[in-house]
BALOBA-1460 file (C-alpha; in Angstrom, 3 decimals):
// residues 214
<rec num="1" residu="m" x="-22.855" y="-11.897" z="-55.755"/>
<rec num="2" residu="a" x="-24.251" y="-9.214" z="-53.457"/>
<rec num="3" residu="d" x="-27.244" y="-8.820" z="-55.676"/>
<rec num="4" residu="i" x="-27.919" y="-12.507" z="-55.177"/>
<rec num="5" residu="f" x="-27.653" y="-12.249" z="-51.541"/>
<rec num="6" residu="k" x="-30.094" y="-9.216" z="-51.570"/>
<rec num="7" residu="e" x="-32.629" y="-11.027" z="-53.555"/>
<rec num="8" residu="v" x="-32.442" y="-13.998" z="-51.240"/>
<rec num="9" residu="e" x="-32.861" y="-11.699" z="-48.251"/>
<rec num="10" residu="e" x="-35.868" y="-10.065" z="-49.854"/>
<rec num="11" residu="e" x="-37.384" y="-13.357" z="-50.702"/>
<rec num="12" residu="l" x="-36.966" y="-14.423" z="-47.053"/>
<rec num="13" residu="r" x="-38.392" y="-11.067" z="-45.720"/>
<rec num="14" residu="r" x="-41.324" y="-11.685" z="-48.141"/>
<rec num="15" residu="e" x="-42.030" y="-15.123" z="-47.003"/>
<rec num="16" residu="q" x="-41.904" y="-14.066" z="-43.301"/>
<rec num="17" residu="y" x="-44.420" y="-11.243" z="-44.075"/>
<rec num="18" residu="e" x="-46.743" y="-13.797" z="-45.842"/>
<rec num="19" residu="k" x="-46.525" y="-16.441" z="-43.023"/>
<rec num="20" residu="l" x="-47.173" y="-13.584" z="-40.613"/>
<rec num="21" residu="w" x="-50.133" y="-12.588" z="-42.433"/>
<rec num="22" residu="q" x="-51.518" y="-15.976" z="-42.743"/>
<rec num="23" residu="r" x="-51.262" y="-16.511" z="-39.012"/>
<rec num="24" residu="h" x="-52.365" y="-13.104" z="-37.964"/>
<rec num="25" residu="g" x="-53.947" y="-11.485" z="-40.841"/>
<rec num="26" residu="k" x="-57.519" y="-11.771" z="-39.525"/>
<rec num="27" residu="l" x="-56.635" y="-10.492" z="-36.139"/>
<rec num="28" residu="l" x="-55.031" y="-7.526" z="-37.624"/>
<rec num="29" residu="i" x="-58.151" y="-6.821" z="-39.568"/>
<rec num="30" residu="a" x="-60.199" y="-7.151" z="-36.679"/>
<rec num="31" residu="i" x="-57.997" y="-4.855" z="-34.483"/>
<rec num="32" residu="a" x="-57.982" y="-2.238" z="-37.254"/>
<rec num="33" residu="a" x="-61.765" y="-2.454" z="-37.728"/>
<rec num="34" residu="a" x="-62.315" y="-2.235" z="-33.941"/>
<rec num="35" residu="a" x="-60.269" y="0.830" z="-33.775"/>
<rec num="36" residu="i" x="-62.233" y="2.377" z="-36.691"/>
<rec num="37" residu="i" x="-65.498" y="1.514" z="-35.236"/>
<rec num="38" residu="g" x="-64.414" y="2.807" z="-31.695"/>
<rec num="39" residu="t" x="-63.389" y="6.189" z="-33.152"/>
<rec num="40" residu="a" x="-66.585" y="6.289" z="-35.045"/>
<rec num="41" residu="a" x="-68.471" y="5.379" z="-31.995"/>
<rec num="42" residu="y" x="-66.791" y="8.090" z="-29.758"/>
<rec num="43" residu="v" x="-67.262" y="10.838" z="-32.380"/>
<rec num="44" residu="g" x="-70.865" y="9.700" z="-32.744"/>
<rec num="45" residu="w" x="-71.329" y="9.911" z="-28.910"/>
<rec num="46" residu="q" x="-69.879" y="13.438" z="-28.811"/>
<rec num="47" residu="k" x="-72.314" y="14.466" z="-31.421"/>
<rec num="48" residu="y" x="-74.936" y="12.756" z="-29.449"/>
<rec num="49" residu="r" x="-74.072" y="14.467" z="-26.231"/>
<rec num="50" residu="a" x="-73.885" y="17.850" z="-27.911"/>
<rec num="51" residu="n" x="-77.511" y="17.470" z="-29.474"/>
<rec num="52" residu="e" x="-78.665" y="16.034" z="-26.030"/>
<rec num="53" residu="l" x="-77.322" y="19.169" z="-24.228"/>
<rec num="54" residu="a" x="-78.739" y="21.504" z="-26.887"/>
<rec num="55" residu="s" x="-82.062" y="19.964" z="-26.535"/>
<rec num="56" residu="l" x="-81.932" y="20.010" z="-22.671"/>
<rec num="57" residu="s" x="-81.025" y="23.706" z="-23.011"/>
<rec num="58" residu="d" x="-83.911" y="24.331" z="-25.113"/>
<rec num="59" residu="r" x="-86.144" y="22.372" z="-22.793"/>
<rec num="60" residu="y" x="-85.081" y="24.404" z="-19.860"/>
<rec num="61" residu="a" x="-85.359" y="27.678" z="-21.472"/>
<rec num="62" residu="a" x="-88.947" y="26.856" z="-22.441"/>
<rec num="63" residu="a" x="-89.641" y="25.824" z="-18.924"/>
<rec num="64" residu="l" x="-88.316" y="29.176" z="-17.675"/>
<rec num="65" residu="t" x="-90.698" y="31.018" z="-20.071"/>
<rec num="66" residu="l" x="-93.494" y="29.350" z="-18.205"/>
<rec num="67" residu="t" x="-92.287" y="31.035" z="-14.983"/>
<rec num="68" residu="d" x="-93.252" y="34.531" z="-16.289"/>
<rec num="69" residu="p" x="-95.571" y="36.194" z="-13.803"/>
<rec num="70" residu="a" x="-97.478" y="38.057" z="-16.503"/>
<rec num="71" residu="a" x="-97.757" y="35.346" z="-19.357"/>
<rec num="72" residu="g" x="-96.481" y="32.276" z="-17.561"/>
<rec num="73" residu="d" x="-98.233" y="28.933" z="-16.475"/>
<rec num="74" residu="p" x="-96.949" y="27.940" z="-12.980"/>
<rec num="75" residu="a" x="-98.371" y="24.555" z="-13.128"/>
<rec num="76" residu="a" x="-97.134" y="23.776" z="-16.651"/>
<rec num="77" residu="a" x="-93.711" y="25.167" z="-15.544"/>
<rec num="78" residu="e" x="-93.652" y="22.773" z="-12.472"/>
<rec num="79" residu="a" x="-94.454" y="19.845" z="-14.602"/>
<rec num="80" residu="a" x="-91.659" y="20.933" z="-17.298"/>
<rec num="81" residu="f" x="-89.107" y="21.403" z="-14.468"/>
<rec num="82" residu="a" x="-90.007" y="18.011" z="-12.991"/>
<rec num="83" residu="d" x="-89.524" y="16.364" z="-16.211"/>
<rec num="84" residu="l" x="-86.017" y="17.759" z="-16.294"/>
<rec num="85" residu="q" x="-84.958" y="16.745" z="-12.722"/>
<rec num="86" residu="d" x="-83.223" y="13.547" z="-13.811"/>
<rec num="87" residu="a" x="-81.288" y="15.111" z="-16.867"/>
<rec num="88" residu="g" x="-77.834" y="15.454" z="-17.015"/>
<rec num="89" residu="g" x="-75.240" y="18.390" z="-17.788"/>
<rec num="90" residu="g" x="-76.243" y="20.308" z="-14.587"/>
<rec num="91" residu="y" x="-79.901" y="20.873" z="-15.995"/>
<rec num="92" residu="g" x="-81.410" y="18.596" z="-13.429"/>
<rec num="93" residu="t" x="-80.124" y="20.397" z="-10.537"/>
<rec num="94" residu="l" x="-81.066" y="23.599" z="-12.031"/>
<rec num="95" residu="a" x="-84.610" y="22.183" z="-12.655"/>
<rec num="96" residu="q" x="-84.729" y="21.098" z="-9.064"/>
<rec num="97" residu="l" x="-83.956" y="24.701" z="-7.714"/>
<rec num="98" residu="q" x="-86.562" y="26.174" z="-10.222"/>
<rec num="99" residu="a" x="-89.143" y="23.739" z="-9.009"/>
<rec num="100" residu="a" x="-88.533" y="24.351" z="-5.385"/>
<rec num="101" residu="g" x="-88.453" y="28.157" z="-6.092"/>
<rec num="102" residu="l" x="-91.963" y="27.815" z="-7.596"/>
<rec num="103" residu="k" x="-93.250" y="25.663" z="-4.644"/>
<rec num="104" residu="s" x="-91.823" y="28.418" z="-2.310"/>
<rec num="105" residu="k" x="-94.788" y="30.727" z="-3.518"/>
<rec num="106" residu="t" x="-97.281" y="28.496" z="-2.460"/>
<rec num="107" residu="d" x="-95.867" y="26.055" z="0.210"/>
<rec num="108" residu="p" x="-92.717" y="27.110" z="1.988"/>
<rec num="109" residu="a" x="-92.464" y="23.916" z="3.993"/>
<rec num="110" residu="a" x="-92.586" y="21.828" z="0.813"/>
<rec num="111" residu="a" x="-90.106" y="24.116" z="-0.820"/>
<rec num="112" residu="a" x="-87.757" y="23.665" z="2.089"/>
<rec num="113" residu="a" x="-88.148" y="19.909" z="1.777"/>
<rec num="114" residu="l" x="-86.938" y="20.122" z="-1.881"/>
<rec num="115" residu="y" x="-84.148" y="22.332" z="-1.079"/>
<rec num="116" residu="d" x="-83.099" y="19.819" z="1.599"/>
<rec num="117" residu="r" x="-83.179" y="17.099" z="-0.804"/>
<rec num="118" residu="l" x="-81.162" y="18.789" z="-3.290"/>
<rec num="119" residu="a" x="-78.595" y="19.856" z="-0.594"/>
<rec num="120" residu="a" x="-78.095" y="16.058" z="0.292"/>
<rec num="121" residu="d" x="-77.730" y="15.111" z="-3.416"/>
<rec num="122" residu="g" x="-73.892" y="14.077" z="-3.778"/>
<rec num="123" residu="g" x="-74.279" y="14.445" z="-7.491"/>
<rec num="124" residu="a" x="-74.914" y="17.878" z="-7.636"/>
<rec num="125" residu="p" x="-72.177" y="20.685" z="-7.613"/>
<rec num="126" residu="d" x="-71.089" y="21.854" z="-4.143"/>
<rec num="127" residu="e" x="-72.011" y="25.425" z="-4.865"/>
<rec num="128" residu="l" x="-75.650" y="24.530" z="-5.939"/>
<rec num="129" residu="r" x="-75.970" y="22.235" z="-2.978"/>
<rec num="130" residu="d" x="-75.032" y="25.075" z="-0.572"/>
<rec num="131" residu="l" x="-77.276" y="27.365" z="-2.374"/>
<rec num="132" residu="a" x="-80.197" y="24.976" z="-1.739"/>
<rec num="133" residu="r" x="-79.147" y="24.990" z="1.926"/>
<rec num="134" residu="l" x="-79.365" y="28.796" z="1.897"/>
<rec num="135" residu="l" x="-82.706" y="28.692" z="0.238"/>
<rec num="136" residu="k" x="-84.024" y="26.317" z="2.626"/>
<rec num="137" residu="v" x="-83.183" y="28.448" z="5.594"/>
<rec num="138" residu="m" x="-85.058" y="31.351" z="3.816"/>
<rec num="139" residu="q" x="-88.046" y="29.164" z="3.550"/>
<rec num="140" residu="l" x="-87.844" y="28.496" z="7.348"/>
<rec num="141" residu="v" x="-86.796" y="31.848" z="8.898"/>
<rec num="142" residu="e" x="-90.294" y="32.582" z="10.174"/>
<rec num="143" residu="t" x="-91.141" y="29.035" z="11.451"/>
<rec num="144" residu="g" x="-88.049" y="27.062" z="11.944"/>
<rec num="145" residu="d" x="-85.714" y="26.490" z="14.983"/>
<rec num="146" residu="g" x="-83.586" y="29.703" z="14.821"/>
<rec num="147" residu="a" x="-80.497" y="27.926" z="16.572"/>
<rec num="148" residu="a" x="-80.614" y="24.853" z="14.208"/>
<rec num="149" residu="l" x="-81.003" y="27.087" z="11.080"/>
<rec num="150" residu="s" x="-78.054" y="29.275" z="12.232"/>
<rec num="151" residu="a" x="-76.025" y="26.204" z="12.505"/>
<rec num="152" residu="e" x="-76.784" y="24.956" z="9.135"/>
<rec num="153" residu="l" x="-75.731" y="28.222" z="7.622"/>
<rec num="154" residu="q" x="-72.352" y="28.098" z="9.535"/>
<rec num="155" residu="p" x="-70.468" y="26.431" z="6.803"/>
<rec num="156" residu="l" x="-71.825" y="29.020" z="4.433"/>
<rec num="157" residu="v" x="-70.473" y="31.987" z="6.116"/>
<rec num="158" residu="a" x="-66.673" y="30.918" z="5.591"/>
<rec num="159" residu="d" x="-64.534" y="33.532" z="3.665"/>
<rec num="160" residu="t" x="-64.415" y="30.842" z="0.853"/>
<rec num="161" residu="s" x="-68.160" y="30.356" z="0.378"/>
<rec num="162" residu="p" x="-69.770" y="32.201" z="-2.425"/>
<rec num="163" residu="w" x="-72.830" y="32.783" z="-0.511"/>
<rec num="164" residu="r" x="-71.219" y="34.129" z="2.657"/>
<rec num="165" residu="f" x="-72.831" y="37.439" z="2.556"/>
<rec num="166" residu="t" x="-76.329" y="36.374" z="2.216"/>
<rec num="167" residu="a" x="-75.599" y="33.674" z="4.853"/>
<rec num="168" residu="r" x="-74.290" y="36.191" z="7.345"/>
<rec num="169" residu="e" x="-77.280" y="38.298" z="6.773"/>
<rec num="170" residu="l" x="-79.610" y="35.566" z="7.445"/>
<rec num="171" residu="q" x="-77.825" y="34.735" z="10.588"/>
<rec num="172" residu="a" x="-78.238" y="38.384" z="11.763"/>
<rec num="173" residu="v" x="-81.910" y="37.973" z="11.088"/>
<rec num="174" residu="l" x="-82.007" y="34.806" z="12.953"/>
<rec num="175" residu="a" x="-80.147" y="36.439" z="15.893"/>
<rec num="176" residu="l" x="-82.630" y="39.500" z="16.026"/>
<rec num="177" residu="k" x="-85.500" y="37.123" z="15.829"/>
<rec num="178" residu="a" x="-84.037" y="35.093" z="18.849"/>
<rec num="179" residu="g" x="-83.814" y="38.473" z="20.692"/>
<rec num="180" residu="d" x="-79.666" y="38.335" z="20.347"/>
<rec num="181" residu="k" x="-79.118" y="41.951" z="19.632"/>
<rec num="182" residu="t" x="-75.552" y="41.840" z="20.213"/>
<rec num="183" residu="k" x="-74.765" y="39.200" z="17.832"/>
<rec num="184" residu="a" x="-77.166" y="40.878" z="15.300"/>
<rec num="185" residu="t" x="-75.283" y="44.158" z="15.478"/>
<rec num="186" residu="e" x="-71.996" y="42.418" z="15.243"/>
<rec num="187" residu="l" x="-72.961" y="40.822" z="12.033"/>
<rec num="188" residu="l" x="-74.473" y="43.620" z="10.462"/>
<rec num="189" residu="t" x="-71.587" y="45.974" z="11.257"/>
<rec num="190" residu="q" x="-69.247" y="43.371" z="9.530"/>
<rec num="191" residu="l" x="-71.682" y="43.332" z="6.539"/>
<rec num="192" residu="s" x="-72.139" y="47.031" z="6.321"/>
<rec num="193" residu="d" x="-68.206" y="47.585" z="6.568"/>
<rec num="194" residu="d" x="-67.373" y="44.739" z="4.015"/>
<rec num="195" residu="v" x="-66.426" y="46.455" z="0.673"/>
<rec num="196" residu="a" x="-66.488" y="42.959" z="-0.882"/>
<rec num="197" residu="a" x="-70.270" y="42.532" z="-0.172"/>
<rec num="198" residu="p" x="-72.880" y="43.541" z="-2.695"/>
<rec num="199" residu="p" x="-73.850" y="47.336" z="-2.410"/>
<rec num="200" residu="s" x="-77.575" y="46.292" z="-1.828"/>
<rec num="201" residu="l" x="-76.803" y="43.956" z="0.885"/>
<rec num="202" residu="r" x="-74.530" y="46.516" z="2.680"/>
<rec num="203" residu="a" x="-77.164" y="49.070" z="2.434"/>
<rec num="204" residu="r" x="-79.799" y="46.708" z="4.060"/>
<rec num="205" residu="a" x="-77.246" y="45.936" z="6.903"/>
<rec num="206" residu="a" x="-76.719" y="49.572" z="7.388"/>
<rec num="207" residu="e" x="-80.437" y="50.341" z="7.589"/>
<rec num="208" residu="l" x="-80.951" y="47.571" z="10.112"/>
<rec num="209" residu="l" x="-78.211" y="48.856" z="12.228"/>
<rec num="210" residu="a" x="-79.661" y="52.248" z="12.238"/>
<rec num="211" residu="a" x="-82.987" y="50.805" z="13.321"/>
<rec num="212" residu="l" x="-81.379" y="48.763" z="16.084"/>
<rec num="213" residu="k" x="-79.575" y="52.081" z="17.402"/>
<rec num="214" residu="g" x="-82.590" y="54.216" z="16.996"/>
């Protein structure tokens, strides 16, 4: 008797499965297919991104070779970096920095404008935006408004800034240019005594201090 009940139960379960499949079979196939297609698409996208970044890396490296002072081609390098400025993976930002660097050799004001535009780019990494601000000030040290430039450097001299040492050195230069010997001496003393500062920068600060005291 138990076997009969078991057979009936299995038959009922089989009929339920058949009815479920008849009602929802196509939908289940569609869902499974979508999952497979979605996974394949994701894997394909990952491979595409890897290939795209590899291609961007190659293009960026090729553009860098064109900046070689001995065998490069500045005009071609500028054009190559211009083509990369909308690229992803960080290469667009690096290309903008390189393009501005090339421009700085012939037109500091135009280079400063390029750095300023990059500094205002909310899509760029904060560290590179700050670097652009620093490089902009470098371009304008001789011709810009010293007080305004020093104020622009202020966020970069914080202890958490990776550019703090160069920013402080630039502030000292701007203070000297403005005739503020006291402030310049204070900043240069801090730099020359800071063991965390790069040795070359500490040496420059010490030389300037000696010149001020001489």
